[in-house]
N, C-alpha and C positions, 0 to 999 in steps of 0.2 A: 268528458270533463265538464263540470258545471262552471261556466265563466260568469264573472260578476258583470251584471248589466242592469240598467234601470228598468229594462223590460221584464226582469225576472222577479216581480213582486211576489207572486204566489210560490214559485220555486224557492225563492229566498226564505219565505216564511216556512216552507216545508223542508227544502234541502238544507238550508242553513241550520234548521233544527237539528240536523245530524252532522254538521261540520264541526271541526275542532276549534275551540277557543284557546287563546293563550292563557293559560291558567297554571288531627290526623287523626288533624284527624288521627286515626289510630292505626296508621299503616307503617309504623317503624318496626317492621317484622323482626329485625335483628334483636330488638330490645325486649320482646315479649318473654316474660318469665325470668329475665336476667336480674341477678342480684346487684349488678353494676349499673342498672338503668337510672337510678337516682330519681330526680324530679320528674323525668319523662315517664316513669312507670305509672303515675297517677292517671294518664290518659288511656291506659288499658285496664287498670283496676285501682280505685282509690285506696285500697287497703295495702298496696304494695310498697309505698315509700318507707314504712316502718321496718320492712324486711331488707332494706338496702344495706349493702356493705359499707356505705359511706356515712360519715357523720354529717358532713357538709357536701352539697352538690349544687353547683351553679351552672345551669344550662344557658350559655351566653347567646346562642342563636341556633335555630333549627328551621329547616324548610323541607316540605314533603308535598309531592304531587302524585296522584294516582288517576289514571285515565283509562276508561274502557269504552270501546266503540266497535261497531261493525261496518262503519261507513266511510272511513278515511284512511289513507296511507300516503307515504312519501315516495313518489316515483323517482327512480334513479338517485335516491338519497340513502345515506348511511351515516349514523352517528359516528364522529362529530361533524362530518362534512354535510350537514343538512342543507346548506345554501346551494349545493349542487343539484338538489332535487326540487320537485314541485308537489304541492299538496293536491291530491286527487280524491275524488269520490269513487267508492266502489261501484261497479257497473251492475245493471240488471234491476229486477223488481224484487224488493224485499222490504220488510219492516225495518226501520232504521232507528238507531239509538246511540246516545252518548251519555255516560255517567262519569263525573269528574269531581274529585275533592282536592283541596289544597289547603295547607296551613303554614303559617310562619309563627314561630315561637320566639318571644323576646324576654330574656332575663327571667327564666323560670328558676326557682331556687327551692332547695329542701334542707331542713335542719332537723336532726334527730336530737331531741331534748335529752333523751336517755334511751335505753334499749327497748323501752315499751311505748314510746310516744314520739311522733314525728309531725312536723308542720311543713307544708309546702305551698307554693303559689307562684303566680306569674301571669304574663299576658300572652295571648295568642290572637292572630288574625286568621279567620277561617272562612272558606267559601265552598259552596256546593253547587254544581250545575247538573241538571238532569233534562235530557231531551229525547223525545221519542215521536215516531210518526207511524201512520198506517203504511201499508205496502205501497211504495211509489217506485216508478221506473226512472233511473238515471243512466244516461249514456252519453257518448262523446258528441253526438249530433245536436245536443241541446245547447242552444245559444240564446234563444229568445223565449219569452213567455209562451208564445204560440207553439214553439218546438216542444216545450214541456207538456202543454195541453194535448198536443198530438200524441206524444209518447204515452200519455196516461189516460187516453180517451176510453179505454176499456175498464178503467178503475171505477168501482162503484161510487166512492166518495173519498175525498182527501181529508185527512185528520192528523192533528199533531198537537203536542203540548211541550212547552219549555218552562223550566223553573230555575231561578237563580236566587241564592241567599248568601249574603256575606256579612260578617259581623266581627267586632273587636270584643274579645272575651277575657275577663279577669277570673282567675281560678284561686280559690282558697281551700286548701285541703288539710284535713286532720285524719291521721291514722294511728291506731292504738292496738297493742297486744292485749286481748281479753283474757287469754288463758295460755299457760305454758307448762308442759310437763316434760319428763325425760323423753317421751316418745314423739312429742310434736308441739306445735304452736299455732294458735288461732288468732288472727288479727282481722280488724275491720276498719273501714275508712269511709269518709264522706267528702265530697267536693261540692262547694257552692260555686255556681257559674253566674257571673254578672255580665250581661251581654249588651253592648251598644250596637244596635242594629243599623248598620251603615247602608246596606244595599240589598234591595229586594225587587225582583221583576218576575213576571210570568206572562205567557201568551198561550192562547188556545185557539185551535181551528177545528170546528166540529162538523163533520159530515157535509163538507162543502162539495156540491156537485154542479156540473155544467153540461150544456148540450152543444152539439155540433150541427151547424147549418151550412150546407153546401150550396154555394151560389155560383153563377156563371163567372169563372175566372178567379174565384176566391172561396175560402172556407173560413167561417167565423165561429167563435165560441162565446157562449153567454152563460153567466151564472144563473142557476135555477133554485138552489136551496142551500141551507147551511147557516151557521152562525160562528161567531168568534168573539174573543175579548183579549184585551191586553191591559196590564196594570204595572205600575212601578212606584217605588217609594218617592214621596214628594220632595224629599231633601235634595234630589237631583235638580229640582226647579230653582233652587236658591243660588246655583252657581252663576257666575258673572264672567263673561268673556274678557271684560276689561280689568278684572281683579287678578291677582297673582294666584299661583297654585296653593300657597300656604293659606291665604285668606279663604279660598274656595273650600279647602279641606276643613278649615275651622267652621265654616258656615254649614257644611254638610253634616259634620259631627254634632254640632249644636242642635240641629233640627231632627236628629235621629232619636227614636224611642229606645227606652231601656227595658229589658226583660230579664228574667231569672231562670236558671236551670239547676238541676241537681244530678249528681252521680253518686252511687253507693256501691260498695263491694266488700267481699270477704275473701280471705286467703288462709289456707291451712298448709303448714309445712309438716311433713312426716320425716322425722329426724333419722339419720343414719348414725346410730349410737356407737358404731364401731370405727367410724372415720375420725381422723385427726386432721385439722386444717391449720395453716399458718396465719400469721397476721395479715390482714387485708384480704382474706379469702372469705367466700360466703359461708353461712352456717351450713354444717354438713347434713343436708337433707337428702332423702331418697326421692321424694315427690314434693312438688309444690302445686297445690290445687287452688284455682281461683274461680270465683263467680262474681260478676259485676253487672249492674244495670246502669247504662251510660246515657248521658245527654237527654234527660227527661225535661222537656220544655219546648216552648215555641218562640220564634222570632217575630216580633210585631212591627208593622210598618204603617205609615199614613199613605193612603192612595193619592196619587197626583190627580189634579182636576183635569188633566189632559188625557185621561184614560176612559175606557168605556166598554160596553158590550154591544155587539152588532149582530142583527139578524134580518131575515126577510130581504134577500138581495133583489135589487132592481134588475129584472130580467131583460131590460133593454140595453144594459151595459155589456159591451163586447170586449174582447181581448185588447183591441186597439184603444178603446176608451180607458181601460185599466192602465195601459202604458202611458197615455196622456196625463192621467190623474196622479200617477205615482212616480213619474220620472224625475220630479224635482223635490221629493220629500227631503227636508233637512232638519226636522224637529218632530218631537212627539205631538205637538199641537197640530202641525200640518198633516201628520199621519192620521190623527183623529178626524180632522176636518175632511180629508179625502175619503176616508172610510165612511163618513156620514153621507157622502154623495153616492156611494155604492150600495149601501144597505139602507132600507127604508125605516127600520126600527133601531133606534139608538137609546140605550139605557145606561144611566150613570151607575158606576160601581159603588159598593159600600165605602165609607170614608176611611176605613182601616182594613187591613188584611193581615193574616198570620201565615207563616210557613213553618211547619213542624220541624223540629230538630231531628238529627239522625239517631233516634232512640233505638237501643238494641240491648240484647243480653249477650254477654261474652263468657264462655266457658273456657278455662285455660288449665292445661296440665303440663307441668315441666318435670322431666325426668333427669336426675343427675346420674350419669353413667360412670363417673370417676375420671381421674386424670384430666380434669378441665373440659370434658366432653358432656354435652347435654342435648336433649331433644325436647322441643316445645311443640305442643299442639294447641291451636286456638280456634274455637268455633264461635263465629259472630252471627247472631240471629237478629235481623232487622225486625222491629216491631211495627214499622210503617212501610207502605208500598208507594212507589212513584208511578205505578201503572193505573191508578185511578184518575180518570179524566177530571172529575169534579173535586179533587183534593189537592192541596198544596203541601207536599211532604218532601223531605230530604232523607237520604239513607246512605249507608256505607256500601262499598263495592266488595269488601272482605266477606268471605264465607268460611272456608276451612283453610288453615295454613299450618303446615308442618315445617319446623325449622330446626335442623341439626346445627349445632354450633360447637366450636372450640373457643374458650374464652378464659382470659385471666384479667387481672386488674388493668393491664396496659395494652393487651393485644386480644384480637378476636377475629374469627372467620365464620361466616354464616351463609347457609344455603337454603333460604325459604322456598318451599313449593306450595303454590296456592291454587285452589279451585275456587273461583269467585262466583258472585251471584249471577253473572251472565253466562255461566257454563264454560268459562275459559280457564285453561291451565296455564299458569305462569311459573317460570323458574327464575328465581332471583339470586342475587349474590350481594354480599356486603362484607365490610371489614372494619375493624377498630384499630387505630394506631394512636396510642396515648389519648389525648382529649378529643380526637376526631373519630366520628362514625359516619360512614358513607355507604350507600347501597343503591341497587336497582331493583324495582319490583319484577321486571321481566327482561331477561337478556335477549329476548327476541327483537328488541329495539335495535340491537347491534347489527342485524342482518341487512342485506340490501333490500330496498323497497319495503321498509317495515310498516306494518299496520300500527296505528297510533294507540297501542295498548301497553300499559305498564306505567312507567314513571320512575321516580327515585326519591331519595332523601339524603340529607346531610345534617349533621349535628355536631356542635362544638361545646364541650363541657369541661369544667375544671372543678377541683375539689380543694378549696382553699382552707387556710387557717389551721388545719390539723390533719395529718396523714393517717393517724390511727383511726380505725373504724369502731363503731359500736356494734358488737355482736350480741348474741343471746346470752343471758346470764347463765345458761346451762351449758354453753359451749365448752367450758373448761372442766366439766364434771367427768369423772372416769366412767 
């Protein structure tokens, strides 16, 4: 177990790079392809809202968290009794990683002007965390920095990177039917994303190596090579311990930069001309095929003056010196000042930095099997990687998801099976009961000693003002 200790500066930089933080994104798998998804469908394909069965849809609240890691589990714990367990690091030598995304949606709404045009919009809070390290050894005997160095003395070099980006996003969506015939319907959509970039941080540790010196009665470790850097958004520096939470939040928001993004998509319905549907049911399609390009844009931040890049370590610094220098760190400024005494070359970072959004292509196919049964397949292809040491990117965990579902206007049951970007198979489950949709990404979280892989989502939506839906103008044709 990795215990928290002021002596664990380097392990904390490395091991905590792989530890879990308390933290859709596009991971509402139950809703992919659904004609009942309403406003939420624009986060999978901007062309989908116009094909919704609802005339009005008001998403009052939604929350989603997805987490993928190979480095942490809850020992002696089981959901929901997690307080009985303890967070543990996986043992042994391996490359370690954590990928996490979370979002909270507030008052997203959709309105179909007519059967051919729809408007939608709303607010979301989104955050992405990506952490990876080179192969490092973690075991139960590690308590101090020296223990960590002893356990990893055969490692060529220590290396890791962590990226965090969080923002408030306003979405404005327009979707429209371009062409409709007896056999099908083609629609397209576009979403403008206005992003207030609230929180950005990153840290890098590059090829840090050390040497072992055996002395009479002791063994010491000294840094010999490597470099690192850390940066974070300067709006954190405007907070004041004497001010209230509301005032600090206002100050942070005011000092945040604004950026823009865009998402576009197309959707084609292949009609089932033989089917007859009742009021409030989806258009009688055999196939619904979608293609979308999502989240094109960057999040921009002002770099704090208390950040920097550090290289050329002072080889006279020992592990005991590191403990003395970093045992009382309580701010970014004190961290920078201490690092400046360990490394002989200190370079200021650029005044601004950007973290790329989770840009991706989504291919979606939804098959109507009849009697309210459907099967959806979604392939999400990230356009950016988080495995480039010199780039600041975010990305999705989703890769391929197959979701069988039984769904009506008021009820639904869903069983998504996912193969994610980390090579993990997840089996999920979800249900719809009236205005509520809730689900889990991976039911493996329910077992004892669960690895922290999966997550879940919950959504509350209502359809006010008018119960009757706007369907296709061809729905009633013989």
